[in-house]
Every structure is written in C-alpha cells, then in structure tokens.
FILUM-961561 format. One line per field, with one value per residue (C-alpha): residue number from 1; x, y, z. Coordinates in steps of 0.5 Angstrom, whole numbers. Each point is the difference from the previous one (the first is absolute). Layout:
# residues N
resi <- NUM, ... $
u <- X, ... $
v <- Y, ... $
w <- Z, ... $
***
This chain:
# residues 146
resi <- 1, 2, 3, 4, 5, 6, 7, 8, 9, 10, 11, 12, 13, 14, 15, 16, 17, 18, 19, 20, 21, 22, 23, 24, 25, 26, 27, 28, 29, 30, 31, 32, 33, 34, 35, 36, 37, 38, 39, 40, 41, 42, 43, 44, 45, 46, 47, 48, 49, 50, 51, 52, 53, 54, 55, 56, 57, 58, 59, 60, 61, 62, 63, 64, 65, 66, 67, 68, 69, 70, 71, 72, 73, 74, 75, 76, 77, 78, 79, 80, 81, 82, 83, 84, 85, 86, 87, 88, 89, 90, 91, 92, 93, 94, 95, 96, 97, 98, 99, 100, 101, 102, 103, 104, 105, 106, 107, 108, 109, 110, 111, 112, 113, 114, 115, 116, 117, 118, 119, 120, 121, 122, 123, 124, 125, 126, 127, 128, 129, 130, 131, 132, 133, 134, 135, 136, 137, 138, 139, 140, 141, 142, 143, 144, 145, 146 $
u <- -87, -6, 2, 4, -6, -4, 6, 1, -8, 1, 5, -4, -6, 4, 3, -7, -3, 6, 0, -8, 1, 5, -4, -6, 5, 2, -7, -2, 6, -2, -7, 2, 5, -6, -4, 5, 1, -7, -1, 6, -3, -7, 3, 4, -6, -4, 5, 1, -8, 0, 6, -4, -6, 0, -2, -5, 5, 6, 5, 1, -3, -7, -4, -8, -5, -7, -5, 1, -4, 2, 3, 5, 5, 6, 4, 6, 1, 6, 0, 7, 0, -8, -1, -3, 6, -2, -6, 2, -5, 2, -5, -7, 0, -7, -1, -1, 7, -3, -5, 6, 5, -5, -2, 8, -1, -3, 7, 3, -6, 1, 8, -2, -5, 3, -7, -5, -5, 0, -4, -1, 2, -6, -1, 4, -4, 0, 8, 1, -4, 4, 7, -3, -3, 7, 4, -5, 1, 7, 0, -5, 6, 5, -5, 0, 8, 0 $
v <- -79, 3, 7, 0, -1, 5, 5, -2, 1, 7, 2, -2, 4, 6, 0, -1, 6, 4, -2, 1, 7, 2, -2, 4, 6, -1, 0, 6, 4, -2, 2, 7, 0, -1, 4, 6, -1, 0, 6, 3, -2, 3, 7, 0, -1, 5, 5, -2, 1, 7, 2, -3, 5, 4, 7, 2, 6, 1, 4, 7, 7, 2, 6, 0, 5, 1, 5, 3, 6, 6, -4, -5, -3, -3, -6, -3, -7, -4, -8, -4, -7, 0, 4, 7, 4, 7, 5, 7, 6, 2, 6, 2, 7, 1, -4, 4, 0, -1, -6, -3, 0, -4, -5, -1, -5, -5, -1, -3, -5, -2, -1, -4, -4, -1, 2, 5, -3, 5, 5, 7, 6, 2, 7, 0, -6, 3, 2, -7, -3, 4, -3, -7, 0, 3, -6, -5, 3, -1, -7, -2, 2, -4, -6, 1, 0, -7 $
w <- 0, 1, 2, -6, -4, 4, -1, -8, -1, 4, -5, -6, 3, 1, -7, -3, 4, -2, -7, 0, 3, -5, -6, 3, 1, -7, -3, 4, -3, -7, 1, 3, -6, -5, 3, 0, -7, -2, 4, -4, -6, 1, 3, -7, -4, 4, -1, -8, -1, 4, -5, -6, 2, -6, 0, -6, -1, -4, 2, -2, 1, -2, -1, 2, 0, 3, 2, 7, 3, -4, -6, -3, 5, -3, 4, -2, 3, 1, 0, 2, 1, -2, 6, 1, 2, -1, -2, -1, -2, -7, 0, 3, -2, 1, 7, 6, 4, 7, -3, -4, 5, 5, -6, -1, 6, -4, -4, 7, 0, -7, 1, 7, -3, -7, -3, -1, 4, 5, 4, -3, 5, 3, -2, -6, -3, -7, 0, 3, -6, -5, 3, 1, -7, -3, 3, -2, -7, 0, 3, -6, -4, 4, -1, -7, -1, 3 $
***
C-alpha cells in the first residue's frame, strides 16, 4: 500500500509539473504575440508619420529667375508628390557656355538633396549661383501655391 501512495504521489507530481510547463509555454507565446503586435503597431506608426511629412511645395511646374555670370538665368522646376522632380534651364543667353555647362552640375545635387542648399561648382560660382537662385525663386512660388 505504501508503494501505491508513492506511485500516486509521483503521478500527481508529474501531472503538476507538466501543467506548470504548459502554463509557462502558454504565457511565453502570449508575451511573444503581444510583443510582435506592439512592434507591428510601432512600425506602422513610423511609416504613417513618414508618409505624413508634408512637403512645403505644391505640385506643378514653376519658373524662377536669378542673375548668373553674364545675365539672367531662367529655370523651370517640376514638383510632383511634393518632391523636386526636375530642374530645366529655360534660358541663360548671356552665360559663358563652358562655365554654365560646368555649373549645371548643381542641378543633380538639387535633385538628390531635394534642396538648393548645395555647394556651388568651383570655377563656375556665379553661374552656379544663377541656377540656384532661379530654382529658389521657382520653389518660392511653389511654396506660395499651397
């Protein structure tokens, strides 16, 4: 009879341990699911805040003008989805061709940085400033249309 009590006690003990183990595993799964849900919510909130960042510019095509090396530089700036998509030289009749060609390197910088806060092309400073000024003038008009 003593053996039966020991065996019964062992069975009860094993059942208790297995139940406790399943409870711990269940709690861990619930914690993992909650952590995954929280992470997904945080990521969604971050993506939403990134897409909510509004551009200061209204979509459209805007023209700006500024003084370059030899005279006025006229630029056309295209804004789409709040981004500077294109900057095109409309006219720069009095600019020295070699300097102005070098200065046009700032256009790629403007598009990449989405800003006119870029370095001018060394050796073509005045022509670069003409392009930058004309783009700033156009962006000013884009900002006013909001």
